[in-house]
N, C-alpha and C positions, 0 to 999 in steps of 0.2 A: 799243220802237217804240209807236206809237199809230195809231188810225184817226180819220178826220174824217167826221162826218156833216154834210152841208150841206143845210139846209132853207131854201127860198126861197118867197116868196109876195107877193101884193099885198094891201093893206088892203081891207076891205069899205068901202062908201061911208060917208062922214062920220066915219071913225075918225081920231083925231088921232095924231100921232107919240107924244105923251106917253102916251096910252092903250096904244099898242102896247109901248112901252118898259116901262111899269109891269106889263103882263100878262106879258111875258117875264121880267122881274125876279122876279115873284111865283112863277114856276116853279122858280127856282134852288134853294130849300130842298128841294123834292121831288126834283129831279135829283141833288142832293148825296147823297141816300140810296141812289141806284141803284148797283149793282155796275159798276165800271169807269169811272164818270164822272170826268173830270179837270177840264174847263174849258168855258166857253161864252162866245161873243162875238156880239153883234148889230150888224149893219151895215145901211145903207140906201143904195142908189145914187141917182143923179140922176133916174132914170126912175120912182122910187117902189117899186122892188123891195126888199123886206126880205130879208136873208140872215142866217140864224142858224147859226153854226158851233159844233158840239159836238165835243169831243175825248174819245175813249173808249180804253180799253185794248185792246179787240178789236172786230172786226166783230160778233161774237156779242153783246157788251154793247150795241152801238149798236142792233142789230135788236131785242133783247129790251126795250130801253128803251121802245119804242112800246107794247108790251103792258102794261108796268109803269106807264106814265103814263096809260093810257087812261081809268082811272076817277078820276083826280085832278082836283079842281075847278080847279086852276091851269091845266091844259091845256084844260079845257072853256072857261074864260074867254078864253084866247087864241084858240081856234078860232072863237069868236063874233065876233072882230074880223077874221078872214081871209076873203078871197075864195077859197073852197075850189077854184074852178076853176083858180086860178093856182098852187096848192101843188105843190111838187116836192121830193123827198127823194132824196139820193144819199149812199151810204156808200163812202168811198174810203180806200185804204191808200197812204201815201206810197211813192214809188219812189226819191226822192232828197230830201235836205234839206241846207241849208247849214250847220246847226249843231245840236247836241243841246240841246233846251230841256227843262228839268226843270219839270214841273207838279206842284205839291204842293197838298194840301188844307189 
């Protein structure tokens, strides 16, 4: 089984979609070094809300990732693009899934 960390936010003023995509992509090499990291996917809804979904082995891995990423320049670069008042983070464990998906590194 896995857990999902859902991070959502709005862009700071004058931030382009490409800047946001590039900043999130630049974090991936740092994330791949963290215990329990499986996969990440970035989405944006029609209202301009960015949704970044992270898949982790455990809730503990998801929660620890925040401390492990805190001093990484890649995260600091992303934070500079975010309207921090809109930031929301949830860590959830599935209660049902339609099929087993295997994530590999």
